[in-house]
C-alpha positions in Angstrom: 31.6 -16.8 -5.5 29.1 -15.1 -3.5 25.5 -15.1 -4.8 26.0 -11.7 -5.4 29.1 -11.6 -7.0 27.4 -14.7 -9.3 24.7 -11.9 -10.1 26.8 -9.3 -10.6 28.8 -11.4 -13.0 25.9 -12.6 -14.6 24.3 -8.9 -15.1 27.8 -7.8 -16.5 27.9 -10.7 -19.2 24.4 -10.4 -20.1 24.8 -6.8 -20.5 28.2 -7.3 -22.3 25.7 -10.0 -25.1 23.5 -7.1 -25.4 25.7 -4.2 -26.0 27.1 -6.0 -28.4 24.1 -7.3 -30.3 23.1 -4.0 -30.4 26.1 -3.1 -32.1 25.8 -5.7 -34.8 22.4 -4.4 -36.3 22.1 -2.9 -39.1 20.9 0.3 -39.9 17.0 -0.2 -40.7 16.6 -2.2 -38.1 17.4 0.5 -35.6 15.6 3.1 -37.7 12.5 0.5 -36.6 13.0 0.1 -33.2 13.6 4.1 -32.3 10.4 4.6 -34.7 8.6 2.2 -32.6 10.0 3.6 -29.4 8.7 7.0 -30.5 5.3 5.5 -30.9 5.3 3.9 -27.7 6.3 6.8 -25.9 3.6 9.6 -27.1 1.1 6.9 -27.0 2.2 6.5 -23.3 1.7 10.9 -23.3 -1.4 10.8 -24.7 -3.2 8.4 -22.6 -1.5 9.8 -19.5 -3.1 13.8 -20.6 -6.0 12.7 -21.6 -6.9 11.2 -17.7 -4.7 14.1 -16.1 -6.4 16.8 -14.1 -10.0 15.0 -14.9 -9.3 11.7 -14.1 -7.8 13.1 -10.5 -11.3 15.0 -10.0 -13.0 11.6 -11.1 -10.9 9.7 -8.4 -11.3 12.5 -6.0 -15.4 12.2 -6.0 -15.5 8.6 -5.6 -13.3 8.7 -2.4 -15.5 11.3 -1.3 -18.8 9.6 -2.4 -17.8 5.8 -0.9 -16.2 8.1 2.6 -19.7 9.1 2.6 -21.6 6.1 2.0 -19.5 4.0 4.5 -20.7 7.0 7.5 -24.2 6.9 6.9 -24.2 3.1 6.7 -23.0 2.9 10.2 -25.6 2.5 12.4 -25.0 3.0 16.0 -21.2 1.9 17.6 -19.8 2.3 20.6 -17.6 4.4 21.8 -13.7 3.5 21.2 -11.6 1.4 23.1 -9.0 4.4 23.7 -12.2 6.8 25.2 -13.1 3.9 27.6 -9.3 3.6 28.2 -8.9 7.6 28.8 -11.8 7.6 31.0 -10.8 5.1 33.3 -7.0 7.1 33.1 -8.7 10.4 34.4 -11.0 9.1 37.3 -8.0 9.7 39.5 -8.8 5.8 41.4 -6.1 3.8 42.2 -5.1 1.6 39.2 -4.3 -0.9 41.2 -7.1 -3.1 40.7 -6.8 -3.2 37.0 -3.8 -4.8 37.0 -5.7 -8.0 38.0 -8.8 -7.5 35.9 -8.0 -10.8 34.1 -8.0 -12.8 37.7 -11.4 -10.7 39.0 -13.0 -11.3 35.7 -12.0 -15.2 35.8 -13.3 -14.9 39.5 -16.3 -14.1 38.7 -16.8 -16.2 35.9 -15.8 -18.8 38.6 -18.3 -18.3 41.0 -20.9 -17.4 38.3 -20.5 -21.1 37.1 -20.7 -22.8 40.4 
């Protein structure tokens, strides 16, 4: 069997065993399980609804406050590389020089070091 087929066979066998065990439960146990499930669902609904719109507004306010703090704490920055590239591309100069820029940089470093 392939791994997928083995996994599928295992899941089907597990499902059959669990279904069989559910059918063998007595009425009192089934009733207790249903009550516990209903209580859990109700508890989840109450927790979710308590934070509903208020939680969303609090999260939004916290995000905005964090963004403002980050923006205010930034010092002077250099323009992004993309803007420098845009200025380079709009000059209208020949771009052949820039294709070998790494070589020219190496050459300048080699001349400075001797």
